[in-house]
C-alpha positions in Angstrom: 90.1 62.1 -24.7 87.0 63.1 -26.7 83.5 62.4 -25.3 81.4 60.0 -27.3 78.2 61.0 -29.0 76.2 59.1 -26.4 77.9 61.0 -23.6 77.2 64.3 -25.3 73.6 63.5 -25.9 73.2 62.5 -22.3 74.5 66.0 -21.4 71.7 67.5 -23.4 74.0 68.1 -26.4 76.3 70.5 -24.4 79.8 69.0 -24.2 80.9 71.8 -21.9 78.9 70.3 -19.1 80.9 67.2 -19.2 84.1 66.9 -17.1 87.4 66.1 -18.7 88.3 62.5 -18.9 91.3 60.7 -17.3 94.0 59.5 -19.6 95.4 56.0 -19.2 99.0 55.5 -20.3 101.3 52.5 -19.6 98.6 51.1 -17.2 98.5 54.3 -15.1 95.6 56.7 -14.8 96.4 60.4 -15.2 93.4 62.4 -13.9 92.7 65.9 -15.4 94.2 68.8 -13.5 94.8 72.3 -15.0 98.5 73.0 -15.5 100.9 74.9 -17.8 104.6 74.1 -18.4 106.9 76.5 -20.2 110.5 76.6 -21.2 111.4 73.0 -21.7 113.5 73.8 -24.7 117.2 72.7 -24.4 119.9 75.3 -23.8 123.3 75.6 -25.5 124.9 77.4 -22.6 126.0 74.2 -20.8 122.8 73.9 -18.6 119.6 72.1 -19.4 116.4 74.0 -19.7 114.9 75.4 -16.4 111.1 75.2 -17.1 108.3 76.6 -15.0 105.3 74.6 -14.0 102.1 76.3 -13.0 99.4 74.1 -11.3 95.9 75.1 -10.5 95.4 75.5 -6.7 91.9 74.0 -6.6 90.4 74.1 -3.1 93.9 75.1 -1.8 95.0 71.5 -2.3 98.4 72.4 -3.7 99.0 74.9 -0.9 98.3 72.0 1.6 100.8 69.8 -0.2 103.4 72.6 -0.1 102.9 73.1 3.6 103.2 69.4 4.4 106.0 68.6 2.0 108.3 71.6 2.2 107.1 73.3 -1.0 107.5 70.0 -2.8 111.2 70.8 -3.3 113.0 67.9 -5.1 109.7 66.3 -6.1 110.0 64.4 -9.4 108.2 65.7 -12.4 108.0 63.3 -15.4 106.7 64.5 -18.8 105.4 61.8 -21.1 105.2 62.9 -24.7 103.2 60.6 -27.0 100.5 60.5 -29.6 96.8 59.7 -29.0 97.0 56.7 -31.4 99.4 55.0 -29.0 97.3 55.4 -25.8 96.1 52.4 -23.8 93.2 50.6 -25.2 91.0 51.4 -22.1 90.9 55.0 -23.3 88.6 54.0 -26.1 85.2 52.3 -26.0 86.2 50.0 -28.9 89.8 49.5 -27.7 93.0 50.5 -29.5 94.9 48.0 -31.6 97.7 50.4 -32.1 98.3 50.9 -28.3 102.0 50.9 -27.7 103.4 51.9 -24.3 107.0 52.2 -25.7 106.1 55.1 -28.1 107.0 58.1 -26.0 109.6 60.8 -25.4 110.2 61.2 -21.6 111.7 64.1 -19.8 112.4 64.2 -16.1 112.8 67.3 -14.0 112.7 68.0 -10.2 111.1 70.9 -8.4 113.8 73.4 -7.5 111.7 76.1 -5.8 108.2 77.5 -5.4 108.3 80.8 -7.3 104.8 82.1 -6.9 101.6 81.3 -5.0 98.1 82.6 -5.3 94.6 81.3 -4.5 94.2 80.3 -8.1 97.6 78.7 -9.0 101.0 77.9 -7.7 104.1 78.1 -9.9 107.3 76.1 -9.5 110.8 76.4 -11.0 112.0 73.1 -12.3 115.6 71.8 -12.7 117.2 68.9 -14.4 118.7 66.1 -12.3 122.2 67.5 -12.9 121.3 71.1 -12.2 119.6 70.1 -9.0 123.0 69.0 -7.7 124.7 72.1 -8.9 126.5 70.4 -11.7 127.0 72.0 -15.1 128.2 69.9 -18.0 129.4 72.1 -20.9 128.2 71.1 -24.4 129.9 67.9 -25.5 132.5 67.9 -22.7 134.5 64.7 -22.6 132.7 62.7 -19.9 132.1 59.0 -19.2 128.3 59.6 -18.7 126.1 59.7 -21.8 125.4 63.2 -23.0 121.9 62.2 -24.1 121.0 61.0 -20.6 122.4 64.2 -19.0 120.2 66.3 -21.3 117.1 64.3 -20.6 117.0 62.8 -24.1 116.7 59.1 -23.3 114.2 57.6 -25.7 113.7 61.0 -27.3 114.9 60.1 -30.8 117.3 63.1 -30.6 120.6 61.4 -29.8 119.1 58.4 -28.0 116.9 56.4 -30.3 116.1 53.5 -28.0 112.4 52.3 -28.4 112.8 48.8 -27.2 110.9 46.9 -24.5 113.8 46.1 -22.2 113.3 48.1 -19.1 115.9 48.8 -16.3 115.9 51.0 -13.2 118.7 53.4 -12.2 120.8 50.5 -10.9 120.5 48.5 -14.2 118.1 46.1 -12.5 115.5 44.7 -15.0 111.9 45.9 -14.4 108.6 45.1 -16.2 106.9 48.4 -15.6 107.8 51.0 -18.4 107.2 53.8 -15.9 110.2 52.6 -13.8 112.5 52.5 -16.8 115.4 54.9 -16.1 118.7 55.1 -17.9 121.7 56.0 -15.7 123.8 57.1 -18.6 126.5 54.4 -18.3 127.9 52.4 -21.2 126.6 49.2 -19.4 123.1 50.6 -19.4 123.3 51.2 -23.1 124.5 47.7 -23.8 121.7 46.2 -21.7 119.1 47.9 -23.9 120.7 47.6 -27.4 122.7 44.4 -27.0 126.4 43.7 -26.2 127.5 43.4 -29.8 125.1 45.9 -31.5 125.9 49.4 -32.6 125.3 51.9 -29.7 124.2 55.5 -29.8 126.1 56.1 -26.6 126.8 59.8 -26.1 129.6 59.5 -23.6 133.4 58.9 -23.8 134.1 55.8 -21.7 137.9 56.2 -21.9 137.8 59.4 -19.9 137.1 57.5 -16.7 140.7 56.2 -17.0 142.1 59.8 -17.0 143.5 61.2 -13.8 144.0 64.9 -13.3 
């Protein structure tokens, strides 16, 4: 979020003296914290991407969290990808008529391991929800669970193009908070969002659940 002219003038014209601002998205405040994430591209080998997340270890605060919470293993990492024009109105002094909390691509990972630690930063290896359980789904395997959900492409526009405002948690229970919206990859979850009689972009093969080996 850019600083206003008044804020820059109050800092003597030197914007570098001003701290970074928080970003408000879907009613939640995201405070500035130096971090780098690499390797979120999808793989064609049957596994999802396994990114790395490096977080600044300011005042050894991340070290303390690692000590207290077992290196943060299995902690959830959610990436919200949106455009500035859709951010909450409270980010802007004059508001934002185009604010739209549904306009995002969301990816979810979990911390699999702490890979490096220094006084300056700590790096973690991330895993998809499926990889964390040691499950590998080959590309377009016949499976009753939606391929787009397995690949973290819910609401991405790449396979799953859902942009509606019907929100449900992992148990298909309606919720009002977009941050709690999770698709569990079932045909029922798809119908709840798009409508029972509408065309669905469901990426699974429901009939396979009837097959017995």
